[in-house]
C-alpha positions in Angstrom: 55.5 17.2 28.9 52.0 17.5 27.4 51.5 21.0 28.6 55.0 22.2 27.7 56.1 22.8 31.2 59.1 20.5 31.3 62.0 22.8 30.3 65.5 21.6 30.0 68.1 24.0 31.2 70.7 24.7 28.5 74.4 24.4 29.3 76.6 27.4 30.0 78.6 26.6 26.9 75.5 26.9 24.7 74.5 30.2 26.3 78.0 31.6 25.8 78.1 30.5 22.1 74.8 32.3 21.5 73.1 29.1 20.3 69.3 29.1 19.9 67.3 28.2 23.0 64.3 26.2 22.0 60.7 26.6 23.4 61.1 23.5 25.6 64.5 24.7 26.9 65.4 27.6 29.3 68.2 29.6 30.5 69.2 29.5 34.2 66.3 31.0 36.2 67.9 34.4 37.0 68.4 35.0 33.3 65.0 33.6 32.5 63.5 36.1 34.9 65.4 39.0 33.3 64.3 38.0 29.9 60.7 37.7 31.1 61.0 41.3 32.4 62.2 42.4 28.9 59.1 40.8 27.4 56.9 42.8 29.8 58.6 46.0 28.7 58.1 45.1 25.0 54.4 44.5 25.4 53.6 47.1 28.0 53.0 50.2 25.9 50.4 48.8 23.5 48.8 46.6 26.1 47.7 49.6 28.2 47.4 52.2 25.5 44.7 50.4 23.6 42.4 49.8 26.6 42.6 53.5 27.2 41.5 54.4 23.7 38.7 51.8 23.9 37.5 53.2 27.3 38.4 50.0 29.2 40.4 49.6 32.4 44.1 49.4 31.7 45.0 47.9 35.0 42.6 45.0 34.4 43.9 44.7 30.8 47.4 44.2 32.0 46.3 41.6 34.5 44.2 39.7 32.0 46.9 39.7 29.4 49.0 37.7 31.8 46.2 35.2 32.4 45.5 35.0 28.7 49.1 34.3 28.0 49.2 31.4 30.4 46.1 29.9 28.9 47.5 30.3 25.4 50.8 28.6 26.3 48.9 25.7 27.9 46.6 25.2 24.9 49.4 25.2 22.3 51.3 22.8 24.6 54.3 25.2 24.8 55.0 24.8 21.0 54.3 28.4 20.0 56.1 30.9 22.3 54.1 34.1 22.3 52.6 36.8 24.6 49.0 37.8 24.4 48.6 41.6 24.8 45.7 43.9 24.0 44.5 43.8 20.5 43.9 47.0 18.5 41.8 45.2 15.9 38.6 45.9 18.0 39.2 49.6 18.4 37.1 50.6 15.5 34.2 48.5 16.4 34.4 49.6 20.0 34.4 53.3 18.9 31.3 52.6 16.8 29.5 50.9 19.8 30.3 53.9 22.0 29.2 56.4 19.3 25.9 54.6 19.3 25.5 55.0 23.1 26.8 51.6 24.1 28.5 51.2 27.5 31.4 49.1 28.6 29.4 45.9 29.4 28.0 46.0 25.9 31.5 46.5 24.5 32.9 43.5 26.4 29.9 41.4 25.6 30.5 41.9 21.9 34.2 41.2 22.3 33.3 38.0 24.3 31.2 36.7 21.4 34.0 37.6 19.0 36.4 35.5 21.1 34.0 32.6 21.0 33.9 32.9 17.2 37.7 33.0 17.0 37.8 29.9 19.2 35.4 28.1 16.8 37.5 29.1 13.8 40.6 27.8 15.5 38.9 24.5 16.3 37.7 24.2 12.6 41.2 24.9 11.3 42.7 22.3 13.7 40.5 19.6 12.4 39.9 20.7 8.7 43.1 22.4 7.9 44.1 26.0 7.0 43.4 25.7 3.3 39.7 26.5 3.6 40.5 29.6 5.6 42.8 30.9 3.0 40.2 30.4 0.3 37.6 32.3 2.2 39.9 35.1 3.3 42.6 35.6 0.7 45.2 38.4 1.2 43.2 40.9 -0.9 40.2 40.6 1.5 42.2 40.4 4.7 44.2 43.5 3.8 41.0 45.4 3.0 39.4 44.5 6.4 42.6 45.6 8.3 42.7 48.8 6.3 39.1 49.8 6.9 39.4 49.0 10.6 42.2 51.5 10.9 40.9 54.3 8.7 37.4 54.1 10.1 39.0 55.5 13.4 40.0 58.9 11.9 36.9 60.7 13.3 37.7 59.4 16.8 41.1 61.3 16.7 39.6 64.4 15.1 36.6 64.7 17.3 37.6 63.3 20.7 41.3 63.2 21.4 43.0 65.9 19.3 40.8 68.8 20.4 41.6 68.3 24.1 45.0 69.8 23.6 46.0 70.2 19.9 49.6 71.5 20.6 50.5 68.6 23.0 48.9 66.2 20.4 51.0 67.7 17.6 54.2 67.5 19.7 53.5 63.9 20.8 52.8 62.9 17.2 56.1 64.4 16.0 58.0 62.8 18.8 56.6 59.4 17.9 57.6 59.8 14.3 61.2 61.0 15.1 61.8 58.1 17.6 60.4 55.6 15.2 62.6 56.5 12.3 65.7 58.0 13.9 66.5 55.0 16.2 66.9 51.4 15.5 66.2 48.2 17.5 64.3 48.2 20.8 64.1 52.0 21.1 62.3 52.2 17.8 60.0 49.4 18.8 58.8 51.3 21.9 58.4 54.7 20.2 54.7 54.9 21.1 55.4 54.1 24.8 58.2 56.7 24.9 55.9 59.2 23.2 53.3 58.6 25.9 55.9 59.5 28.6 57.1 62.5 26.6 53.6 63.9 26.1 52.6 63.4 29.7 55.8 65.1 30.9 55.2 68.0 28.5 51.6 68.3 29.7 52.9 68.6 33.3 55.4 71.3 32.3 52.7 73.3 30.5 50.4 73.0 33.6 53.2 74.4 35.8 54.2 77.2 33.4 51.1 78.3 31.6 48.3 77.0 33.9 45.2 75.0 33.1 43.8 74.6 29.6 40.3 75.5 28.5 39.0 72.7 26.2 36.4 69.9 25.8 37.3 66.7 27.7 36.6 63.4 26.0 33.0 62.5 26.3 31.9 66.0 27.4 29.9 68.5 25.4 31.0 71.8 26.7 34.6 73.1 27.2 35.9 73.5 30.8 39.0 74.7 32.5 41.2 71.8 33.7 44.7 70.6 34.2 46.1 68.8 31.2 47.5 66.0 33.5 45.2 65.5 36.5 46.8 63.1 39.0 44.4 63.7 41.9 43.0 60.1 41.6 46.5 58.6 41.8 47.1 59.7 45.4 43.8 58.3 46.6 44.4 54.9 45.0 45.9 52.0 47.1 49.1 50.3 46.2 47.7 46.8 46.2 44.2 45.5 45.4 42.0 44.2 42.7 40.8 46.5 40.0 37.6 48.5 40.9 34.2 47.5 39.7 32.6 49.5 37.0 30.4 52.3 38.4 28.6 55.4 37.3 29.9 58.6 38.9 27.7 61.5 40.2 28.1 63.4 36.9 26.7 60.4 35.0 30.1 59.4 33.5 31.1 55.7 33.6 34.1 54.8 35.8 35.2 51.6 34.1 36.6 48.7 36.0 35.7 45.0 36.1 32.2 44.0 35.1 30.3 41.2 33.5 29.3 41.5 29.9 25.9 42.3 28.5 24.9 41.4 24.9 23.6 43.5 22.1 23.2 42.1 18.5 24.0 45.5 17.0 27.2 45.7 19.1 28.3 42.2 18.2 27.9 42.9 14.5 30.3 45.9 14.8 33.2 43.9 16.3 33.0 40.6 14.3 35.2 42.1 11.5 38.0 42.2 14.0 38.0 38.4 14.1 39.3 38.4 10.5 42.2 40.7 11.5 43.0 38.4 14.4 43.0 35.3 12.2 45.4 37.0 9.8 47.6 38.3 12.6 47.8 35.0 14.4 48.5 33.1 11.3 51.4 35.5 10.4 52.9 35.3 13.9 52.8 31.5 14.0 54.5 31.3 10.6 57.1 33.9 11.8 57.8 31.8 15.0 58.1 28.7 12.8 60.7 30.3 10.6 62.7 31.4 13.6 62.6 28.1 15.5 62.8 25.9 12.5 59.8 23.9 13.8 56.8 22.8 11.7 54.0 24.7 13.5 51.2 24.1 10.9 49.6 21.4 13.2 49.4 24.1 15.9 47.9 26.9 13.8 44.4 26.0 14.8 45.4 25.7 18.4 47.0 29.1 18.4 44.0 30.8 16.8 41.6 29.1 19.1 43.8 29.9 22.1 43.7 33.6 21.2 39.9 33.2 21.1 39.9 31.7 24.6 42.1 34.5 25.9 39.8 37.1 24.4 36.7 35.5 25.8 38.1 35.0 29.3 39.5 38.6 29.5 36.3 40.2 28.2 34.1 38.1 30.5 35.4 40.2 33.5 35.6 43.5 31.6 39.2 43.1 30.2 40.5 43.9 26.8 40.6 41.6 23.7 43.9 39.8 23.3 46.3 38.9 20.4 49.7 37.5 19.9 52.2 40.3 20.0 54.8 41.2 17.3 56.8 43.2 19.8 57.6 40.0 21.8 58.3 38.1 18.7 60.8 40.8 17.9 62.5 40.2 21.3 62.8 36.5 20.5 64.3 37.4 17.1 66.9 39.6 18.7 67.8 37.3 21.6 67.3 33.9 19.8 65.7 32.7 23.1 62.4 31.1 22.3 61.9 29.5 25.8 58.2 29.6 26.9 59.5 29.8 30.5 60.3 33.5 29.9 56.7 34.0 28.8 55.4 32.5 32.0 57.6 34.9 33.9 56.3 37.8 31.8 52.7 36.7 32.5 53.3 36.5 36.2 54.8 40.0 36.2 51.8 41.4 34.3 49.4 39.8 36.8 51.3 41.5 39.6 51.0 44.9 37.9 47.2 44.2 37.7 47.1 44.0 41.4 48.0 47.7 41.9 45.1 50.2 41.7 47.7 53.1 42.0 49.2 51.9 38.7 45.8 51.8 37.1 45.0 55.3 38.3 48.3 56.6 36.9 47.6 55.1 33.5 44.0 56.4 33.5 45.3 59.9 34.1 47.2 60.2 30.8 46.1 63.5 29.2 43.7 63.4 26.2 46.0 65.5 24.1 48.8 62.8 24.5 46.3 60.2 23.3 45.5 62.4 20.4 49.1 62.5 19.2 49.5 58.7 19.7 46.3 57.6 18.1 46.7 59.7 15.0 49.8 57.6 14.3 48.5 54.2 15.6 45.2 54.3 13.7 46.9 55.2 10.5 49.4 52.4 11.0 46.6 49.9 11.5 45.1 51.0 8.2 48.4 50.9 6.4 49.1 47.4 7.7 46.3 46.4 5.3 48.3 47.8 2.4 51.3 45.9 3.8 49.4 42.6 3.5 48.6 43.4 -0.1 52.2 44.3 -0.9 53.8 41.3 0.7 51.4 38.9 -1.0 51.6 40.6 -4.4 48.0 41.6 -4.8 47.3 42.8 -8.3 44.8 45.6 -8.4 44.9 45.7 -12.2 42.6 42.7 -12.0 39.0 43.8 -11.5 38.2 40.8 -9.3 40.5 42.5 -6.7 39.9 46.1 -7.5 36.2 46.6 -7.8 34.6 44.8 -4.8 37.5 45.8 -2.4 37.2 49.4 -3.5 33.5 49.4 -2.5 34.1 47.7 0.8 36.9 50.1 1.9 34.9 53.3 1.1 31.9 51.9 2.9 34.0 51.0 5.9 36.1 54.2 6.1 33.2 56.5 5.2 30.9 54.9 7.8 28.2 54.3 5.1 25.0 52.9 6.6 22.5 50.3 5.3 19.2 50.4 7.1 17.8 46.8 7.2 14.8 47.6 9.4 13.6 50.5 11.5 15.7 49.3 14.4 18.7 47.5 12.8 21.3 48.8 10.4 24.7 47.9 9.2 27.3 50.6 8.9 31.0 51.3 8.8 33.4 48.5 9.6 30.7 45.8 9.7 29.0 46.8 6.4 32.4 47.3 4.7 33.6 43.9 5.8 30.5 42.2 4.5 30.8 43.9 1.2 34.5 43.2 0.9 34.1 39.5 1.5 30.8 38.9 -0.2 31.3 41.1 -3.2 34.8 39.6 -3.8 33.5 36.1 -3.9 30.6 37.2 -6.1 33.0 38.9 -8.5 35.2 35.8 -8.5 32.3 33.5 -9.2 31.1 35.6 -12.2 34.5 36.5 -13.6 36.0 34.7 -16.7 38.3 31.8 -16.0 41.4 33.8 -17.2 40.8 36.6 -14.7 40.4 34.0 -11.9 43.6 32.3 -12.9 45.4 35.6 -13.0 44.1 36.5 -9.5 45.3 33.2 -8.2 48.7 33.6 -9.8 49.4 37.1 -8.5 48.3 37.7 -5.0 45.2 35.7 -5.1 44.1 32.8 -2.9 46.9 31.9 -0.5 47.8 28.3 0.1 48.5 27.0 3.6 52.2 27.1 3.0 52.1 30.2 0.8 53.1 33.8 1.6 52.8 34.9 5.2 50.0 37.2 6.1 51.5 39.9 8.3 48.5 41.7 9.6 49.8 43.0 12.9 46.8 44.6 14.5 48.6 45.6 17.7 49.9 48.2 15.3 53.2 49.3 16.9 56.3 48.3 15.1 55.9 46.1 12.0 55.4 49.0 9.7 58.9 50.4 10.0 60.9 47.4 11.3 63.0 45.1 9.2 60.5 42.3 9.6 60.8 38.8 10.8 62.5 35.8 9.3 60.3 34.2 6.7 58.7 37.5 5.7 58.6 37.5 1.9 61.8 39.1 0.5 63.4 39.1 4.0 64.5 35.6 4.6 67.3 35.6 7.1 69.3 32.9 8.9 69.5 32.7 12.7 73.0 34.0 12.6 71.9 37.2 10.8 69.4 38.2 13.5 
């Protein structure tokens, strides 16, 4: 069918033999529901952790991730099985907006515009082809943007999350590292989610044994005595209902829920660089799925990128989080060899049901700041290092000054939060300024360089062709850094029977 909803049930013999289940096929419905639940578990940790660190409502984020996934599957006509969870690519820009006094409507307004830009890029790719995209954003530039998005967040950890409870933060960080490297497979993939549970449980034990802690809560200016894990709001929340509307509490603090966006040019500029990361991530994920299924998905590359833009715009219009295709769920497909989009529709439905429980939202919102400190110190660093991963897998040569000099400038500007005052009321800084320099200075250097340097840059890690090396920029930032990778990843080609 045109919308990809006409699944053919596979025979019991095929299921028993472990044969591949194609996107337009499905297992019997009981097994499809079970697999859909597995996809929910895989996406769950990152999809509600990142709204927390962006100051958005995690209950709403879970609900909108389900809606965005349905929209994505319909737009790609069921050809690209994928789940759209919360994107971490926007975390740096959002942190900068809030540091400049921006509120949640400004944040989601900027994300909404970024979603529309991503949609426009997807439409352009669909009609023009991906070759132009790869010329404008070669791996050396894409890697730099992903890197500075991650490393720009270091002050957020140091100044907001870590000081709330440094010992719980340290223990949570160590737990994340141990689980990530000491276990294999699914346990390793959900190390951040398990660390969140561990850190919260540890906070409760310390509250019961040592009493409240005296520290500065996130967003406050003076230290106060408080419980590490305050669950008072959980008991008051109802089991079923829509997420709350954004309000301002008596103490002047924002209580974030659903809301409509407001628009600020300064805020929009800060999040636009995240679009580059999403383009790279979506392109890499589509290529990964194509390798696994054996289908030619190049004609659907533009649809996939544009569909992510639609998901991001729709989610942010009501106050939700930005979306992206999720590597965790691609990993589930690689492990099960079941690529049926029916399972993703089930996962989307389950996510929407979670979004209808305010008690669940209150529970997630109660996660201690020290726990978030231990998690974000790993996550933000991983986002940054994924930029280096793009460079490595595409063979970027930094002995060539075309790659070295402009990219070095862009990264330092981005991570150091260097500012450029354009007028008395408008300035570029941090991620936005660094991204502009990385892209603009790279193409300037390339235009001025001798022909032999340009040829060498193209030969080794330069402009990527539409069928060239895969860009694996995974801005959901959970598992790609320490997993075996996906079929089709350079140097890791594997047959279906090896998964």
